[in-house]
N, C-alpha and C positions, 0 to 999 in steps of 0.2 A: 505493500500498499504505498510506504513511503517512496518507493522507487517510480512508481507510475506517475505522478506528476512531475517529476524531475526527467523522465523518459520523455514526456509528452513536449515539454516545453521547449527544448532544443532541437529535437529531430522528428517530433509530430508521430502519427496516427502508427506506423510500422514498429516503431521503437516501442510504444506502449503495448502492443501485442506482444512484443518479444518479453517486455518486462514482465506482463501476466506470467507468462509460461517459466520464466525464470522464478519468480516470486513464489508461485504454487509448487514448483520441485522442489526449491530449498527448504519449503516449510514441510514438504512431505518429506524430504530427506532427516529433517530434524524430528518429526514424530516417529519415524520409522526408527530412529536411533534409540529415541526415548524407550521405546517399545521394546526393541532389541536388549536393552541394558537389564529392562525387566522381567522379561519374559524368555529370552533366549532366542537364537537365531529360526529354530524350526516352527515354533509358535508364531512369531512376528510374522514371517514370510508367509505362513498360512492364514492369517487373519488379514495380512495387506492385499495378497492375492484373491481371496474371498470378497474384498469390499470392491475392489477394482472390476471382477469380473460382475458381481452381481449388480454393482450400480451402472456398468456398461450396459448389460443387457436391457436393465429397467429403463434406463435411457433411449436405446435402440428401439424399444418396444413402444416408448411413450411418445417420442418423435414422429411415429409411424401409423400410431394407433389412437394417441390423444389419451390413453391410458396411462398412468392413473392421474396425470397433471393438469389435460388439457390440450387443447388444440394449438402447438407451437413446432418451430423447428428451426434447426442451426443455419445460419448463415455461412460462407465461405470464409469467412473474417479469420477463426480461429483454425489453424492448421498442425500438425497432420487431422485428419480424422478416418474413423473406421466406422464404415456404414454409416456415414452422414452425422456421426458424433464426434466431437474434439476430442483428442486425447486429453486435454485439460479436466477434463467435466469427471471422469472416474477419479483422476487426482485430486479434484475438489474434495470429492467425497472420500477419499482417503484423508486428504489433510484434516478435514473437520471433524469426522465421526469421533476418531479417538479423544479429542479434546471434549466434544459432546458428551460420549462417556464418562468421562472425568468430572464434568458438571455432574451428571447424574449420579455417581458413585459417591460425590461428596455430600450431595442434597441427601441421598436415601440413607445416608448411613445410619441414621437415628429411628428409622421407619421400622416398624413390628417386620421382624424376618419374614411371616407369612405373605407381606405385601411389598416384600423388598425389591422381589425381582419385576413385578408389575409397574412396581413405580419406578425402577431404572430405566425400564423401557418408554414407558411414558414421558418422563423428563428428558432421557435421550434424544425422542422425537421433536420434544418443544424446543431444546437448546439448538439441535439442527437447525430446525426450520427457523430459528430465530436469525440465524445468521442470513438466510434466503431473505428474510425481509430487507436488508440491504441489498444481497447480490442480485436479484432479479432485477430491480428497478435501473440498477447501474449498467449490467448487462444489456437490458433492452433498450437504455438511452444510447447506448454504443451501438446497438444492432448487431450484436454477436448470436442472439436469437430472437425470434419473432413468433407473437401470438397473431393466430387466426382471429381472435375475438378478444380482443383487450378486455382487461376487466377493471375494477373500479380499485384495486389498490395500485395506483401509480402505473395502471396500465396492465396489470397483472391479474389473472383470475382468480379468485379465492380457492378454487378447486387444486389450483397448483399447490398451494399449502398443505391443503389435505392430504394429497399424495406426497410431497415431501414426509409428512408426519407418519404416513401409511408404509413408505419405502425404508424410512429410518426404523421403523419399529421391525418391520420384517427382516431388516439384515442384521439387528440387533438380536433378536431372537435367533434366527439362524446361526450367528457366531458364539452368542454367549461368552462374553469377554469376560476374563479372570479379573484379578487384581491387578490394578492400573497405576504408573506411577502419577500421580492425581495431581501433585503440585505443579510438576513441570508443565504437564498437558494443561493444566487450568490457567497456567501463564501464557501460554499460547492463545489459548481461548480470549484470556483477558486483554492480550495485546491487539488481537484481529477486532474485538468490539472497539477499543478504542480508536484504532485506525480506520475503520470503516466509518465509526461516526464522524471523525475529523474530515475523510476522505469527501463522504459524500455531502457533508454540510459545509465545507468550505472550498473543495476544489471543484467537484462535478455539479453543483448548481442541484441537489435535490435535497433540500432541508427538510422536508417531509418525511422521505424516507428515512434518513439521517435521525430525526426524534424518533420515529417508531421503531426502528430496528434498535436503537441506542438504550429506549424504554425497556423492551422485551429482553433483547441479548443482555441489557446491562444489569438488568433485575435478575436473571439467573445468576449471573456472575456473582452479584455479590450475596445472593443466598447461599451459593457454593462455598466462597471464602467465608462467609459466616460460621457456615457448618463445621469447617473445617478448623476455624479459630475455637469454637466452642468444644469439638472433640478433644482438641490438645490442650 
């Protein structure tokens, strides 16, 4: 997020697209490194591969059938693509899903064990979807993907966010992640919340989306840190 306006000012659109790819790739490597240290190579590679494959399959289905996100399609701006889905999209899922799990694991730690996993799945879905409250308006403004029938949330249909919650829940249930390096992953989630808020609010002319995303993603971030502080 810090690199995007820097890349855009001197060199323009092509550098901005490259900065998106580089930024996502660096964050993915950081997330994988944190998981690797906690889980070891085998589990980390299995989880990362599952997220990449499942999210890519869902995006291919979604962009061709409208289920479960609504009618949308990717433009040719982000490259390379596999079956019309940019590779940056499943990388984005891998970048943000483990931090979203960390938020859920922090918040659900004090929940009754009987309800802990359902709560973990639900909060993970909310935390992941909160990020999309920032992401979708920005990407649509940049015409990286388009909606056939724009909706009332800054051009995004509400069914998209229900789809995000559903897909996140399904992937989380399928993978059932174990204990996470919560603090470092939560730092990543917090940093992305702050940078997205500043980026959309001050650089990209989307103050409404910046406000809504900041409130929702920020609220979950604060709840997670508060739960960690109380636990310790």
